[in-house]
N, C-alpha and C positions, 0 to 999 in steps of 0.2 A: 518459524522462519530464522536461519540461522544468521546470527548477526554477532559473532565473537570479536573479540579487541586483538586475538593474535589469529594468524594462519594455524591451521592444525591439520595433520595427516589424516587420510582416511582412515587408517588403522586406529588413531585415537578417536575419531568421531564414531566407529563403530563400537569401541568398547565403552563411549560415554553411552551410546544408545542401549546397550545392554544393560547399563547400570540404571536406566530409565532417566538419564540427565542429559540426553541428547536436546538440542534446540528446537523450537517449534516456530511456525509461521502463524500468520493472522487470520488467514479464513480459509479453511480445509472444507472439501465439499460437505453440504448440508448445513454450514453454519447461517445463522440467520442474518445475513448481510445484504439480502438484495430486496427486502421488502419496500415497496412504494406505496403511494397514497391509495388507500382502499377505503377510507373512513370520510364521513361527511363532515370534513373539516377544512377550512381554508388552509392554504400552506403556509408554513412560517415566512416571514418576510426576509428577503435575502441579507446577510449580514452586509453592512457599509462598505463601500469599495470592492465587493466581491460579484463577480458575473455568474458565480457558480450555483447550482440548484441544490436546494435543501430538501432532504426527503422528510416529509412531515410524518411518515411511519416507522422512522428508524427506531431501533431498540431504546435509543435515549429518549426520543419523543414518546413513545409508549409508556416507559418509566415514569416520565413527568407527569402524564395524566394518571397513572396509578399512583403515585405519590399525592397527588393532588387530591384524589378522591378519599386516600387514607389520612387525609389532615397533615401530610407531612409537608407543608408549604415552604418550609425555609429550604429542605432539601430539594425540592422541587425546582425553587428558584435557581438554586445554585446548579442545578443539572442542566437548565437551560443553556448554560454556557457551551454545552455540547450540542443540545437538541437545535439550538438556533443557528448553527452552523453548518455550512456544506461540508460533506465527507462523501469520500469516495465508495461506490458500489463496488462488490466483489461477486459478479454473477458465477453460481455454482452449478454443479451438475452437469449432466451431459447435454443439457439444452437450455443454453443460456439467453435464448432470445426472448421468453417472456418479459423477464425482469428488466431485460435492456429496452425493450420497446415501451413497457409502462413508464419508465424512468425517463426517456428522451422525449416521450409524448408529455408528461408532465413537466418537464424541462421547457421544452418548446412552448407550451401554453404560458408559462411564467417568464418567458423571453430570457432564459438562462442555459447555462452550459452544465451537461451531465459529465461527472468524472467517474471513470471506470477504472478497475483493474482486471487485467486478462492474466489468468493465474491458472494454467492447466498444462503445462509442459511435461512431457513424459519424464519419469524419474525426479518428480518435484521432491525438492528438500530433502534429498538424500535418504529417503525412507524414515525422516525424522517427525516431529510433532504434526507437521502439515504434509506428510506424505499423500502421495496420490497422483492426480494428474491423469493425462490421456494415456491409455494403455500402449499407444504406439505412435509413429510419426504420422500416419495416415489419418489415425483417428485425431490427432492433434490440428492437423490443416484442416479436417471438416470442421473442427470446433472453432477455429479461428473464422472461416468460412461464414458460418452460421452466426457467430458473433458480429462481424464485419456488416452482413447485410441487416442484422437488426438494429445498427446504429443509423442505416438509411442516410438521409441527407441532415441530420441533424446536427447540431452543435455538439461535440462530445470531444472530451480529454481522455485519453487511454494510457496508462501506465502499464508497460508490456513486462509481464514475467520477473516480479521481485525475486532476487537471488539466482536467476538463472545463469548469468555471466559470471558472478562473483563465485560461485560454486566451481565454476570451471577453473578460475584461477587458483582457490585456495585447496584444490584437491578433492574436495568433497565427493562431487561428480565423478566417477570413474573415466578414465581417459577414452575408453571406447566409444562414451556418448557424446564426446565434445564436439565431433564434426557435423553430426546429426542435430545437436541442439542449435549450434550455430547458425547452420543452415534453416532449421525450423524458424527462428527468430528473424532471420533475414526475409524469409518468406512470409511472415506475419506483418512485419512492417511494411511490405510493400502491399499486401492485401489490405491492411487497415487503411493506408494513405490513399486507397483507391477511393473511400468514402470522402464526399467533397469537403466536409466540415469537420473532419475528425483529424485533432492533434495525437501524435504518437510520441512518448518518451520511454526509450529503453532503461530498465533498471541498472544501476551501476554500484550498487551497495552502499558502504558509508565510509567516512574517514577513519573509524576504528577497525574498520575490517580488513580492508586491502589498503595498508598503509602506505604503500606507493602506487598514486594512480597510474604511473606508467605500465605497469603490469596488466592494466585494463585495457589499454589502447589496442593492441593486436585483437584479442578477443571480441572486443566490440565492434571493432571494424569488419572482422568476420561475420559478426552477427548482424551486420546491415545498418550500424547507427547513422551512417551517412545519409541514409534515405530516411530518418526518423526527423521530427522536430527537434529531438535533442535527447538527453538521458534524465532519468531521477535519480536523486539522492536520498539516504535517511530513510527509507522506507520502513516503517515499524520501528525504528529505532530512536535514540535520545539525544543524539550529539548536538552541540549548539549550533544557533545558526552562524556565529563567526567561523567555527572549524568546518561547516559544511561549505560555506561560501570560499573559504580559501581552498579547499580540497577541489571544489567544483570548477574555481579558476584554473587551477594547475591541469585538471583533466581537460577542460574546455580548450586550453591552449594547445595541449597535445593532440586534440582532435579538429584542430583547425578552426576553432571558435564557436563549437557547438554551444547552444544554450542549455540550461536544465531547469528543472523543478526541483522542491524541497518539501520533504514530508515533515511539517512542523507540527503534528498533532500532540505530541506529547514531549515535545523537548524544551518546555519552558524553566526547567530546572536543571536542564542538562543530564549528562550520564550519571548511573549510580556509581561511586566509587568501590573499592574493594576489589574482590575476587573476580576477575574479568569473565569467567566461564560462566557465570550465571548473573551478570548485570543485565543482561538484555531481556530476561523473562519476567514480566509483572514486577518490575523493581519497585519498591515502596518510595513514597516521598516525591514522586515527579509531579510535572503539572503540564498543562496545557501550554502550548506554544503559540505563536503569531497566527491570527486569526487566516483562513484562506483570502487570498486575493491575487490579483495581477499587479497591484501597485507596490512592487518590491524596491523601488528605488535603486535596483542594480540592473543593467543593461544585459546582462548575462543570465538573470534570473527571471525566468517567464512567470513563475507562479509560486507562492507558498500554497500548498495543500493539505489537507487532513487525508492523506492516503491510508494510513492504518485508522480505523474507526476508533475514537477514544472510548475506552470502557469495554472493549472486544479484548478478551484473554490472549495472552501470548502462548500459553500451553499450561499444562497442569503441573505448575509449579507456585510455591506460596501461597497454596489453598485454591488457586485458581481453575477455572473448569477447563474443558478441551479448548485448544486452540480455536480462536474466531467466535466463540460464544461470548455472550453478554454476561457481564460482571457488573452488576449495580454498584456494589460498594466499592470497587475499584474505579469507576467512573467517578463517582461520589468523590473520591479522593483527589483524582485530577482536577476536578472542578474547584474543590475547595482549596487547593494549594495553587492554582491559578492566580487568585487575587483579582482577576479581571471583572 
């Protein structure tokens, strides 16, 4: 997922990609990010103050059980700081329905809201670490239709297409795809909002990416943000709560008071300093951020969410596996550094 601290030209991005330095996103197709409860085990207790569902078969939960069997009790207890918190599911592949239905069913039985990321836009991630997505516009429409039907009348929150709008603004997505992308996003919002208890937040990047939020206003408008419940900030990034809120308030004011949600999954120590070109990708020394909750204390912030699943790689940088794959050592570092 492309999260630079400066806007880059498409030519520069192509050069980086050729060098194997292009950025990556959180959950490519095939990533093990949609497993839900299939074991004879009671679901984890929801975190205090959070209405969101916890996946008892997440990679973190499975790792906890493995380490407990191996006698790594201390590490297992630390990792529960991730496993016992709700995080978003990123349904992958051409048929998202089974994982969505399993998650919404489990969440409904627990009286909770399942959180999802819809991430299948054509020309996704500019061909970088999380390249892929639907092959064309009609395939994407079909994918969103099946995604929405699978949600049914369950309580759900959907973060729509991380990077898609910001990549229009920063020039990474070629101009010939802009109008189609905005139309597809607008249609997706309308379709998802037909589900009676689904909230939709359109991704709007992060404060260190598109530094002037006014640049996002027109493309977000064309992408249908007016019909969404709001926008999402800091997905898979590390910006501080204060920076996100300040940026979000400015963008909200320009959008007529739209609310927003924040990804606080890994921002406990803020962003990595130094070279901004690689600060986004598996940076060392990071920590878990504020736990997911709707009790934010800010009337514009609808929720703190763990949209990026802590412990899943940003891409093949700093010794990490492919984007979206579980990385136990990195997860343990996040948990250890959080001090929670």
